[in-house]
ROSE-4610 file (N, C-alpha, C; in Angstrom, 1 decimal, always signed):
// ROSE-4610
residu = [M/M/M/G/G/G/E/E/E/L/L/L/P/P/P/A/A/A/D/D/D/V/V/V/R/R/R/T/T/T/F/F/F/L/L/L/R/R/R/Q/Q/Q/H/H/H/P/P/P/S/S/S/L/L/L/R/R/R/L/L/L/L/L/L/S/S/S/N/N/N/T/T/T/H/H/H/K/K/K/V/V/V/R/R/R/C/C/C/S/S/S/L/L/L/T/T/T/G/G/G/H/H/H/E/E/E/L/L/L/P/P/P/C/C/C/R/R/R/L/L/L/P/P/P/E/E/E/L/L/L/Q/Q/Q/V/V/V/Y/Y/Y/T/T/T/S/S/S/S/S/S/K/K/K/K/K/K/Y/Y/Y/Q/Q/Q/Q/Q/Q/L/L/L/S/S/S/R/R/R/A/A/A/S/S/S/P/P/P/A/A/A/F/F/F/D/D/D/Y/Y/Y/T/T/T/A/A/A/F/F/F/E/E/E/P/P/P/H/H/H/I/I/I/V/V/V/P/P/P/S/S/S/T/T/T/K/K/K/N/N/N/P/P/P/H/H/H/Q/Q/Q/L/L/L/F/F/F/C/C/C/K/K/K/L/L/L/T/T/T/L/L/L/R/R/R/H/H/H/I/I/I/N/N/N/K/K/K/S/S/S/P/P/P/E/E/E/H/H/H/V/V/V/L/L/L/R/R/R/H/H/H/D/D/D/Q/Q/Q/G/G/G/W/W/W/R/R/R/Y/Y/Y/Q/Q/Q/R/R/R/A/A/A/L/L/L/H/H/H/Q/Q/Q/Y/Y/Y/E/E/E/E/E/E/C/C/C/Q/Q/Q/K/K/K/Q/Q/Q/G/G/G/V/V/V/E/E/E/Y/Y/Y/V/V/V/P/P/P/A/A/A/C/C/C/L/L/L/L/L/L/H/H/H/K/K/K/R/R/R/R/R/R/K/K/K/R/R/R/V/V/V/D/D/D/H/H/H/M/M/M/D/D/D/G/G/G/D/D/D/G/G/G/L/L/L/P/P/P/G/G/G/Q/Q/Q/R/R/R/T/T/T/A/A/A/F/F/F/W/W/W/E/E/E/P/P/P/A/A/A/S/S/S/S/S/S/D/D/D/K/K/K/G/G/G/G/G/G/S/S/S/L/L/L/R/R/R/D/D/D/D/D/D/S/S/S/K/K/K/T/T/T/D/D/D/L/L/L/N/N/N/P/P/P/P/P/P/E/E/E/L/L/L/F/F/F/T/T/T/Q/Q/Q/K/K/K/R/R/R/S/S/S/G/G/G/Q/Q/Q/A/A/A]
num = [1/1/1/2/2/2/3/3/3/4/4/4/5/5/5/6/6/6/7/7/7/8/8/8/9/9/9/10/10/10/11/11/11/12/12/12/13/13/13/14/14/14/15/15/15/16/16/16/17/17/17/18/18/18/19/19/19/20/20/20/21/21/21/22/22/22/23/23/23/24/24/24/25/25/25/26/26/26/27/27/27/28/28/28/29/29/29/30/30/30/31/31/31/32/32/32/33/33/33/34/34/34/35/35/35/36/36/36/37/37/37/38/38/38/39/39/39/40/40/40/41/41/41/42/42/42/43/43/43/44/44/44/45/45/45/46/46/46/47/47/47/48/48/48/49/49/49/50/50/50/51/51/51/52/52/52/53/53/53/54/54/54/55/55/55/56/56/56/57/57/57/58/58/58/59/59/59/60/60/60/61/61/61/62/62/62/63/63/63/64/64/64/65/65/65/66/66/66/67/67/67/68/68/68/69/69/69/70/70/70/71/71/71/72/72/72/73/73/73/74/74/74/75/75/75/76/76/76/77/77/77/78/78/78/79/79/79/80/80/80/81/81/81/82/82/82/83/83/83/84/84/84/85/85/85/86/86/86/87/87/87/88/88/88/89/89/89/90/90/90/91/91/91/92/92/92/93/93/93/94/94/94/95/95/95/96/96/96/97/97/97/98/98/98/99/99/99/100/100/100/101/101/101/102/102/102/103/103/103/104/104/104/105/105/105/106/106/106/107/107/107/108/108/108/109/109/109/110/110/110/111/111/111/112/112/112/113/113/113/114/114/114/115/115/115/116/116/116/117/117/117/118/118/118/119/119/119/120/120/120/121/121/121/122/122/122/123/123/123/124/124/124/125/125/125/126/126/126/127/127/127/128/128/128/129/129/129/130/130/130/131/131/131/132/132/132/133/133/133/134/134/134/135/135/135/136/136/136/137/137/137/138/138/138/139/139/139/140/140/140/141/141/141/142/142/142/143/143/143/144/144/144/145/145/145/146/146/146/147/147/147/148/148/148/149/149/149/150/150/150/151/151/151/152/152/152/153/153/153/154/154/154/155/155/155/156/156/156/157/157/157/158/158/158/159/159/159/160/160/160/161/161/161/162/162/162/163/163/163/164/164/164/165/165/165/166/166/166/167/167/167/168/168/168/169/169/169/170/170/170/171/171/171/172/172/172/173/173/173/174/174/174/175/175/175/176/176/176/177/177/177/178/178/178/179/179/179/180/180/180/181/181/181/182/182/182/183/183/183/184/184/184/185/185/185]
x = [-3.9/-3.5/-4.0/-5.1/-5.5/-6.2/-6.6/-7.3/-6.3/-6.7/-5.8/-5.7/-4.6/-4.5/-5.3/-5.7/-6.6/-6.0/-4.7/-4.1/-4.0/-3.8/-3.8/-5.2/-6.2/-7.6/-8.0/-7.6/-7.9/-7.1/-5.9/-5.1/-5.7/-6.2/-6.9/-8.2/-8.9/-10.1/-9.8/-8.6/-8.2/-7.8/-7.3/-6.9/-7.8/-8.8/-9.8/-9.2/-8.1/-7.5/-6.7/-6.5/-5.8/-6.9/-6.8/-7.8/-7.1/-7.7/-7.2/-7.6/-6.6/-6.9/-7.4/-8.4/-8.9/-7.9/-7.9/-7.0/-5.5/-5.1/-3.7/-3.6/-2.4/-2.2/-1.5/-2.1/-1.6/-2.6/-2.1/-2.9/-2.6/-3.6/-3.4/-3.9/-3.1/-3.4/-4.2/-5.4/-6.2/-5.7/-4.9/-4.3/-3.2/-2.3/-1.1/-1.0/-1.8/-1.8/-0.7/+0.0/+1.0/+0.4/+1.1/+0.7/+1.7/+1.2/+2.1/+1.8/+2.8/+2.4/+1.6/+0.7/-0.3/+0.4/+1.4/+2.1/+2.1/+1.9/+1.7/+2.9/+4.2/+5.3/+5.5/+5.2/+5.3/+4.2/+3.0/+1.9/+2.1/+2.7/+3.0/+4.1/+5.1/+6.1/+5.6/+4.7/+4.1/+3.2/+2.4/+1.4/+2.1/+3.3/+4.1/+4.9/+4.9/+5.7/+5.2/+6.0/+5.6/+4.6/+4.8/+3.8/+2.4/+2.4/+1.0/+0.4/+1.2/+0.6/+0.1/+0.8/+0.3/-1.0/-1.0/-2.2/-3.4/-3.1/-4.3/-4.8/-4.0/-4.5/-5.3/-4.9/-5.7/-7.0/-8.0/-9.3/-9.7/-10.1/-10.5/-11.8/-12.5/-13.7/-13.4/-12.2/-11.8/-12.4/-13.1/-13.8/-13.0/-12.4/-11.6/-12.5/-13.7/-14.6/-15.0/-14.7/-15.0/-14.1/-12.9/-12.0/-12.1/-13.2/-13.4/-13.2/-13.8/-13.6/-12.2/-11.3/-10.0/-8.9/-9.2/-8.3/-8.9/-8.3/-8.9/-7.9/-8.3/-7.4/-6.4/-5.2/-4.2/-4.3/-4.1/-4.2/-2.8/-1.7/-0.4/+0.0/-0.3/+0.0/-1.2/-1.6/-2.9/-2.9/-1.8/-1.7/-1.7/-1.8/-1.8/-3.0/-3.1/-4.2/-3.5/-4.3/-3.7/-4.5/-3.8/-4.5/-4.5/-5.7/-5.9/-5.5/-5.5/-5.2/-3.7/-3.0/-1.6/-0.8/-1.4/-0.8/+0.3/-0.1/+0.8/+0.2/+1.1/+0.6/+0.7/-0.3/-0.4/-0.5/+0.2/+0.0/-1.4/-1.9/-3.3/-3.4/-3.0/-3.2/-3.9/-4.7/-5.5/-4.6/-3.4/-2.5/-2.0/-1.6/-1.0/-2.1/-3.3/-4.3/-4.8/-4.9/-5.3/-4.2/-2.9/-1.8/-1.8/-2.0/-2.1/-3.3/-4.4/-5.6/-5.5/-4.7/-4.6/-3.3/-2.6/-1.3/-1.5/-0.5/-0.6/-0.7/-0.1/-0.1/-1.5/-2.1/-3.4/-4.4/-4.3/-5.2/-5.2/-3.9/-3.8/-4.4/-4.1/-4.7/-6.2/-6.7/-8.2/-8.8/-8.1/-8.6/-8.6/-7.5/-7.4/-8.5/-8.7/-9.7/-11.1/-11.4/-12.7/-12.9/-11.8/-11.8/-12.0/-11.4/-11.6/-13.0/-13.6/-15.0/-16.0/-15.7/-16.5/-16.5/-15.3/-15.1/-15.4/-15.6/-15.9/-14.7/-13.5/-12.3/-11.8/-11.2/-10.6/-9.5/-9.4/-8.4/-7.1/-6.0/-4.7/-3.8/-3.3/-2.5/-1.2/-0.8/+0.4/+1.6/+1.9/+3.1/+3.0/+1.8/+1.7/+1.8/+1.5/+1.6/+3.1/+3.9/+5.4/+6.0/+5.5/+6.0/+5.6/+4.4/+4.0/+4.9/+5.2/+6.0/+7.4/+7.9/+9.3/+9.3/+8.2/+8.1/+8.0/+7.3/+7.1/+8.5/+9.2/+10.5/+11.5/+11.4/+12.3/+11.9/+10.6/+10.1/+10.6/+10.9/+11.3/+12.7/+13.4/+14.8/+14.8/+16.0/+16.2/+15.6/+15.1/+14.6/+13.2/+12.7/+11.5/+11.8/+10.8/+11.0/+11.2/+12.2/+12.5/+13.4/+13.7/+14.6/+16.0/+16.9/+18.3/+19.1/+20.1/+21.0/+22.0/+22.8/+23.9/+24.9/+25.4/+26.4/+27.7/+28.2/+29.4/+30.6/+31.4/+32.6/+33.7/+34.9/+36.0/+36.5/+37.0/+37.5/+38.8/+38.9/+40.0/+41.1/+42.4/+43.5/+43.9/+43.7/+44.1/+42.8/+42.7/+41.4/+41.4/+42.5/+42.5/+42.2/+42.3/+42.0/+43.1/+44.3/+45.5/+46.0/+46.4/+46.9/+48.4/+49.1/+50.6/+51.4/+50.9/+51.6/+51.5/+51.1/+50.9/+52.2/+53.2/+54.5/+54.7/+53.8/+53.9/+55.1/+55.5/+56.6/+56.2/+54.9/+54.4/+54.6/+54.5/+54.6/+56.1/+56.9/+58.3/+59.2/+59.5/+60.2/+61.6/+62.2/+63.5/+64.7/+64.5/+65.6/+65.9/+64.9/+65.1/+65.8/+65.6/+66.2/+67.2/+68.5/+69.6/+70.0/+70.4/+70.8/+72.3/+72.7/+74.1/+74.8/+76.0/+76.8/+77.6/+77.8/+78.5/+80.0/+80.6/+82.0/+82.3/+81.4/+81.6/+81.2/+82.0/+81.7/+81.1]
y = [-16.1/-16.7/-18.2/-18.5/-19.9/-20.3/-21.6/-22.1/-22.6/-22.6/-23.1/-24.6/-25.1/-26.6/-27.1/-28.4/-29.0/-29.0/-29.3/-29.5/-28.1/-27.0/-25.7/-25.3/-25.6/-25.4/-26.1/-27.4/-28.1/-27.6/-27.1/-26.5/-25.3/-24.4/-23.2/-23.4/-24.5/-24.9/-25.3/-26.0/-26.5/-25.3/-24.2/-23.0/-21.9/-21.6/-20.6/-19.2/-19.0/-17.7/-17.2/-18.2/-17.8/-17.6/-16.4/-16.0/-15.6/-16.1/-15.9/-14.5/-13.6/-12.3/-12.3/-11.5/-11.5/-10.7/-11.0/-10.3/-10.5/-11.2/-11.5/-13.0/-13.5/-14.9/-15.0/-14.3/-14.2/-14.6/-15.0/-15.4/-14.4/-13.9/-13.1/-13.8/-13.7/-14.3/-13.2/-13.6/-12.6/-12.5/-13.4/-13.3/-12.3/-12.4/-11.5/-10.5/-10.6/-9.6/-9.9/-11.0/-11.4/-11.7/-11.4/-11.8/-12.8/-13.9/-15.0/-15.3/-15.9/-16.4/-17.6/-17.8/-19.0/-20.2/-20.7/-21.9/-22.8/-24.0/-24.9/-25.0/-25.1/-25.2/-23.9/-22.7/-21.5/-21.5/-21.9/-21.9/-22.9/-24.0/-25.0/-24.6/-23.9/-23.4/-22.3/-21.4/-20.3/-20.9/-21.8/-22.4/-23.2/-23.7/-24.4/-23.5/-22.2/-21.3/-21.1/-20.7/-20.5/-19.5/-18.3/-17.2/-17.6/-18.2/-18.6/-19.7/-20.6/-21.6/-21.0/-20.1/-19.4/-18.7/-17.9/-17.1/-18.0/-19.1/-19.9/-20.7/-21.0/-21.6/-20.7/-19.4/-18.4/-18.1/-18.6/-18.4/-16.9/-16.4/-15.0/-14.7/-15.8/-15.6/-15.7/-15.6/-15.7/-14.5/-14.8/-13.7/-13.2/-12.0/-11.5/-10.8/-10.6/-10.0/-10.9/-12.2/-13.2/-12.9/-12.3/-11.9/-10.5/-9.8/-8.4/-7.7/-8.1/-7.2/-7.0/-8.0/-7.9/-7.7/-8.3/-8.2/-7.3/-6.1/-5.1/-4.7/-4.0/-3.5/-2.5/-2.5/-1.6/-0.2/+0.8/+2.1/+2.6/+1.9/+2.3/+1.6/+0.3/-0.6/-1.1/-0.6/-1.0/-2.5/-3.1/-4.5/-5.4/-4.9/-5.8/-5.6/-6.5/-6.4/-6.1/-5.6/-5.3/-5.9/-6.6/-7.2/-6.3/-6.0/-5.0/-5.7/-7.0/-7.7/-7.8/-8.1/-8.3/-7.2/-6.2/-5.0/-5.4/-6.4/-6.9/-6.7/-6.5/-6.5/-7.9/-8.2/-9.5/-9.3/-10.2/-10.1/-10.5/-9.9/-10.1/-11.3/-12.5/-13.7/-14.7/-15.5/-16.4/-17.3/-17.8/-18.6/-17.8/-16.6/-15.8/-15.4/-15.1/-14.7/-15.9/-17.1/-18.3/-18.7/-18.6/-18.9/-18.0/-16.7/-15.8/-16.1/-16.4/-16.7/-17.9/-18.9/-20.1/-20.1/-19.1/-19.0/-18.8/-19.1/-19.0/-17.6/-16.7/-15.3/-14.7/-14.9/-14.4/-15.1/-16.4/-17.1/-16.7/-16.4/-15.9/-14.5/-13.7/-12.3/-12.3/-13.2/-13.3/-13.8/-14.7/-15.2/-14.0/-13.3/-12.1/-11.1/-10.9/-9.9/-10.3/-11.6/-12.1/-12.0/-12.2/-12.1/-10.6/-9.7/-8.3/-7.9/-8.4/-8.1/-8.6/-9.8/-10.3/-9.5/-9.0/-8.2/-6.7/-6.3/-4.9/-4.0/-4.6/-3.8/-3.6/-2.5/-2.2/-3.1/-3.7/-4.6/-3.8/-4.1/-3.5/-4.6/-4.5/-5.5/-5.8/-7.0/-7.4/-6.6/-6.3/-5.5/-4.1/-3.5/-2.2/-2.4/-3.5/-3.7/-3.8/-4.4/-4.4/-3.0/-2.1/-0.8/+0.0/-0.2/+0.4/+0.0/-1.3/-1.8/-1.2/-1.1/-0.5/+0.9/+1.7/+3.1/+3.2/+2.3/+2.3/+1.9/+1.0/+0.6/+1.8/+2.6/+3.7/+4.8/+4.9/+5.9/+5.5/+4.3/+3.9/+4.4/+4.9/+5.4/+6.6/+7.3/+8.3/+9.7/+9.8/+11.1/+10.9/+12.0/+11.9/+11.5/+10.9/+10.4/+11.6/+11.5/+12.6/+13.7/+13.6/+14.6/+14.1/+14.9/+14.5/+14.8/+14.0/+14.3/+15.3/+15.7/+16.7/+16.2/+17.0/+16.6/+16.1/+15.0/+14.5/+15.3/+15.6/+16.4/+15.6/+15.5/+14.8/+15.5/+14.7/+15.2/+16.0/+17.2/+18.1/+17.8/+17.8/+17.5/+18.8/+19.9/+21.2/+21.8/+21.9/+22.4/+23.9/+24.5/+26.0/+26.5/+25.7/+26.2/+26.9/+26.8/+27.5/+26.7/+27.4/+26.8/+27.0/+27.4/+27.7/+26.4/+25.2/+24.0/+23.3/+24.1/+23.5/+23.6/+22.9/+23.0/+21.9/+21.0/+19.8/+18.9/+18.9/+18.0/+16.5/+16.3/+14.9/+14.4/+15.3/+14.9/+14.8/+15.7/+15.8/+15.7/+14.5/+14.4/+15.0/+15.7/+16.3/+15.3/+14.0/+13.1/+12.8/+12.9/+12.6/+13.8/+15.0/+16.2/+16.8/+16.5/+17.1/+18.4/+19.4/+20.6/+20.5/+21.1/+21.1/+22.2/+22.0/+23.0/+23.7/+24.9/+25.7/+25.3/+24.8/+24.5/+23.1/+22.3/+21.0/+21.0/+20.2/+20.2/+18.9]
z = [-53.4/-52.1/-52.2/-52.2/-52.2/-50.9/-50.9/-49.8/-48.7/-47.4/-46.4/-46.4/-46.1/-46.0/-44.8/-44.9/-44.0/-42.6/-42.5/-41.2/-40.5/-41.2/-40.6/-40.1/-40.9/-40.5/-39.2/-39.1/-37.9/-36.7/-37.0/-35.9/-35.4/-36.3/-35.9/-35.1/-35.5/-34.7/-33.3/-33.2/-31.8/-30.9/-31.5/-30.7/-31.1/-30.3/-30.6/-30.5/-29.8/-29.6/-30.9/-31.8/-33.1/-34.1/-34.7/-35.7/-37.0/-38.1/-39.4/-39.8/-40.3/-40.7/-42.2/-42.5/-43.8/-44.7/-46.0/-47.0/-46.8/-45.8/-45.6/-45.2/-45.4/-45.1/-43.7/-42.7/-41.4/-40.3/-39.2/-38.0/-36.9/-36.2/-35.0/-33.8/-32.7/-31.4/-30.6/-30.2/-29.4/-28.0/-27.5/-26.1/-26.1/-27.0/-27.0/-28.0/-29.1/-30.2/-31.2/-31.1/-32.1/-33.4/-34.5/-35.8/-36.3/-36.9/-37.3/-38.8/-39.5/-40.8/-40.7/-41.6/-41.5/-42.1/-41.3/-41.7/-40.4/-40.6/-39.4/-38.5/-39.0/-38.1/-37.2/-37.8/-37.0/-35.9/-36.3/-35.3/-34.2/-34.5/-33.5/-32.5/-33.0/-32.2/-31.3/-31.8/-31.0/-29.9/-30.3/-29.3/-28.2/-28.5/-27.4/-26.6/-26.9/-26.1/-24.7/-23.8/-22.3/-22.2/-22.8/-22.7/-23.1/-24.3/-24.8/-23.9/-23.4/-22.5/-21.2/-20.6/-19.4/-19.7/-20.8/-21.1/-21.5/-22.2/-22.5/-21.4/-20.4/-19.1/-18.3/-18.3/-17.5/-18.3/-17.7/-18.3/-18.3/-19.4/-19.4/-18.6/-18.3/-17.5/-16.0/-15.6/-14.2/-13.4/-12.4/-11.7/-10.5/-10.7/-9.6/-8.5/-8.8/-7.8/-6.7/-6.9/-5.8/-4.6/-4.8/-3.7/-3.3/-3.8/-3.8/-2.4/-1.3/-0.2/+0.3/+0.1/+0.6/-0.5/-1.7/-2.8/-3.9/-4.1/-5.0/-6.0/-7.1/-8.1/-7.4/-7.8/-7.2/-7.8/-7.0/-7.5/-8.1/-7.6/-8.0/-9.3/-9.3/-10.5/-11.1/-12.3/-12.9/-13.3/-13.5/-13.9/-12.8/-11.5/-10.4/-9.5/-8.5/-7.5/-6.2/-5.2/-3.9/-2.8/-1.9/-0.8/+0.4/+0.9/+2.0/+3.4/+3.4/+4.7/+4.9/+3.9/+4.0/+3.5/+2.8/+2.2/+1.2/+0.4/-0.7/-2.0/-3.0/-4.4/-5.0/-5.8/-6.4/-7.9/-8.7/-10.1/-10.5/-11.6/-12.0/-12.9/-12.3/-13.0/-12.0/-12.6/-11.7/-10.8/-11.3/-10.5/-9.3/-9.5/-8.4/-7.4/-7.9/-6.9/-6.1/-6.7/-6.0/-5.0/-5.4/-4.6/-3.3/-3.5/-2.4/-1.5/-2.1/-1.3/-0.5/-0.9/-0.2/+0.7/+0.7/+1.4/+2.9/+3.7/+5.1/+5.6/+5.0/+5.4/+5.2/+4.1/+3.9/+4.8/+5.0/+5.8/+7.3/+7.8/+9.1/+9.2/+8.2/+8.3/+8.2/+7.4/+7.3/+8.6/+9.3/+10.6/+11.6/+11.6/+12.5/+12.2/+10.9/+10.5/+11.0/+10.9/+11.3/+12.8/+13.6/+15.0/+15.4/+14.7/+15.0/+14.7/+13.6/+13.3/+14.4/+14.9/+16.0/+17.3/+17.6/+18.8/+18.6/+17.4/+17.1/+17.2/+16.9/+17.0/+15.5/+15.3/+14.0/+13.7/+12.5/+12.1/+11.7/+12.2/+11.8/+11.3/+10.0/+9.5/+10.3/+10.2/+11.1/+10.8/+9.5/+9.3/+9.9/+10.0/+10.7/+12.2/+12.8/+14.2/+14.6/+13.7/+14.0/+13.9/+13.0/+13.0/+14.3/+14.8/+16.0/+17.2/+17.2/+18.3/+18.3/+17.1/+16.9/+17.4/+17.1/+17.5/+19.0/+19.6/+21.1/+21.7/+21.1/+21.7/+21.6/+20.6/+20.5/+21.5/+21.8/+22.8/+24.2/+24.5/+25.8/+26.1/+25.1/+25.3/+26.3/+26.3/+27.3/+26.9/+25.7/+25.2/+24.5/+24.0/+23.3/+21.9/+21.2/+19.8/+18.9/+18.0/+17.1/+17.7/+19.0/+19.6/+19.5/+19.1/+18.9/+20.2/+20.4/+21.5/+21.0/+21.9/+21.6/+20.6/+19.8/+18.8/+19.5/+19.0/+19.6/+19.3/+20.3/+20.2/+20.9/+20.3/+20.9/+22.1/+23.1/+24.3/+24.0/+24.4/+24.1/+25.1/+24.7/+25.6/+26.3/+25.7/+26.4/+26.9/+28.2/+28.8/+28.7/+28.6/+28.6/+27.2/+26.2/+24.9/+24.2/+24.7/+24.1/+22.9/+21.9/+20.7/+20.6/+21.7/+21.5/+21.5/+21.8/+21.7/+20.4/+19.4/+18.1/+17.2/+17.7/+17.0/+16.0/+16.0/+15.1/+15.3/+16.6/+16.9/+16.9/+17.0/+16.9/+15.5/+14.5/+13.1/+12.7/+13.2/+12.8/+14.1/+14.6/+15.9/+15.7/+16.7/+16.6/+16.4/+16.8/+16.7/+15.2/+14.3/+12.9/+12.2/+12.8/+12.1/+13.0/+12.8/+13.6/+12.8/+13.6/+13.0/+12.7/+11.5/+11.1/+11.9/+12.3/+12.9/+11.9/+12.0/+11.0/+10.9/+11.9/+11.9/+11.3/+11.1/+10.5/+9.1/+8.3/+6.9/+6.4]
């Protein structure tokens, strides 16, 4: 195999997530797990890719526990976080968490949560308040919630219920069908 060129060595020093594998002439990325040939053009193309740039920007030392009381790991999606105030899933990347934390929806919910804590009232997220209002609006109707009204039936033209007028004359009008007389040819 031989010794690495100087330009490749300096490139690997600039990118600490790229590690040279022993006994092979390959480089493994610790961020993505990709293995690449140890050639400078391939390494430059890989490090300029969008995925590598995003992962290298996201510091592995990002502390998600700073948002802990309200933003917690999701139980349904292990690769996401869940916000208890807005009831939304957030991708587990620092950019997405910071964007959600600085967003107007989270800020409004946090303000309402703090107000509820001061008053000693249980906090109910805004989206659940809308559900409760809709349920109350449906209850104001003419019946109990969940109770069905009678099944719709068309108004019957024959009140007596007789079926003797079922001659289908409405489908086959007599003007279209004239009877032949036996004397005419």
